[in-house]
Each structure stands twice: as structure tokens, then as C-alpha cells.
N, C-alpha and C positions, 0 to 999 in steps of 0.2 A: 231656475235659470238655465234652460236648455238652449237658449238662443246662441247663435254663432255670430261673432263680430269679426269682420275683416278676415274671414277664412279660418279663424281659430275657435276652438271650443270655449264655451263660456267657463269662467273661473268660479270657484266657490265664493260665496260672500265673505268668507274669512280671509281670502287671499289679498294681501296688500299689493296694490299696483304701484310699484316704485317708479315706473316710467311716467305714469300719469301724475304722480306726486312731484317728480322732478320737473316736469314740464310746467306745472302750475307754479312751483317755487321759482323757476327761471323767469317766468313772466312777472311775478311779483317782485323779484329781485331787480329785474330790468327797470321797472317803474320806480323802485326805491332809489336805484343808482341815478336815474334821470332827475328825480326830485332833489336829491342831495347835490347834484351837479348844477342846478339852476337857481336854487335859493341862495340868499346871502350866507356866507360862512358864519356870520355872527348868529344867525337863526339856528344853525346846526350845533355849533360848539359853544355859543355864548360869549365868544371873544371876537374882537376885531381881527380881520385877516391881516396877515403879514405878506409883504410882496416878495418874499423869498421862498424858494423851493425847499421844503423840509422833508426829512426822512419819514415823519409821521404821515404826511400827505402822500408821499410815494408809496408807502406800505398800504395806505388806504386804496389807492388806485390799483396796485398790484393784486390785492386780495379781492377787491370788488370784481375785477374782470376774470380772475382765476376761478372764482366761484361761479360766475355766470357761464363760463365756458364748460366747466364740469357739469353743471346742471343741465345745460342744453345737450351735451354729448350723451350723458346717461339717460336723459329723458327720451331721446329719440333713437337710441341704438336698436331697440327691438323693432321699431317701425321701419327704419330705413337702412339698417345695418350698422355695424360698429364703426367701420372706417368712414362711411359717408356721414354718420352722425358726428364723429369727431371733427371732420372737415367742416361741416356746417356749423358746429359749435364754435370752432376757432374763427371761422370767417365772420359769422354774425357778431361775435364779441369784438373782434378787431375793428370791424366797420362801425359798430356801435360806439366804440371809443372815439373814433374820428368824428362821428356825427355829434356826439356830446361836446367835443371841443369846438366844432363849428357853431353849434347852438350858443355856446358861451361867448362867441365873438361880439355880438351887439350888447351884451349885458354889462352895464357899467361896474358892477360889483364882482364880476368874474372875468377871466381872461383865457385866451387861447394859449396853450403851452405845448410845444412839441415834446418836452420831457414827460409831460403827463401821458401823452399818447404812447411814447416809448415804454413807459412803465406799465401802461395797460397791456401793451403787446407782450411784454415780458411775462406778465401774469397769465395771459392767454397761452403763450408757448409752454410755460411750466405746467399749467393744468392739462394741456393737450398731451404733453409727455407723460404725466402721471396717470391720466385716464388710459392712455395707450398701453402703458406697462401693466397697469392693473387689469385691463381687459385681456391682454395676452396671457397673463398669469392665470386668470380665471378660466380662460379657454383651454389652457394646457392641463388643467385638473381633470 
């Protein structure tokens, strides 16, 4: 493998490409989040939905979007830079949360909820902060 990709020397076959893995995981996770957001709740959890906002639902939104933000930021940091990747990860995840809520508008078994978006954004912000701190700590070593 003496080829060069994108101006970089080829890596040995044993080198694990974390960026590639994170990008693929982010894409898969985004699909999983979308599917969970548009199917009836009873299909996912086996129970009829309740019309109240629950802590469990909020934690689900929070961690779904925190993970998506982290995967995008880590997956793209080598390709476009740490700061830009973090901004892209946060922006993509925040907009994706809004898009999902808009997609839920016409669905009779789902509903648009501003609290869900706020919880999504809290997860995005937390992940962005954690990735930023971890990246700076790693860069300082």
C-alpha cells in the first residue's frame, strides 16, 4: 500500500482508522434516530405512548443527539480541522433535531414538541463542550 490518499502517506493495514469508523457510525446512528423518531412509540417500546413529557424521553433525546454530535466531530476532525469539525457536528445535529420534529408534524402518532428540540440542543451543546475539552487536552499532551 504505497499509494497516497489526500496528500497523506498510506497507512499500514493494521492501523485502525477511527475517523472513518466514526463517520460510518454517525451515518448509521442518524438513520437509527430517524427511524425511532417516525415509527409509532408502541413499535419501539411495546407500550402505548403517553401524552406527557417524561424524563426517560428527555434522556433519550439528550443522548441521541450528544452521541451524533460527538461522532460527527470526531469523524471529521482530521479531514477539516478540530474546530470546524466541532462546529459542523454541532450544527448538523441541531438542525437534524429540528428536521425530525418537523417530519413528525403530519404523523398522527407523533407530535412536534419544542421541549424535545431543546433537549436535543442540550445534548448537542454538552457533546460539543466535552469534545472540545478532550481535544484541547489531547493537543496539550
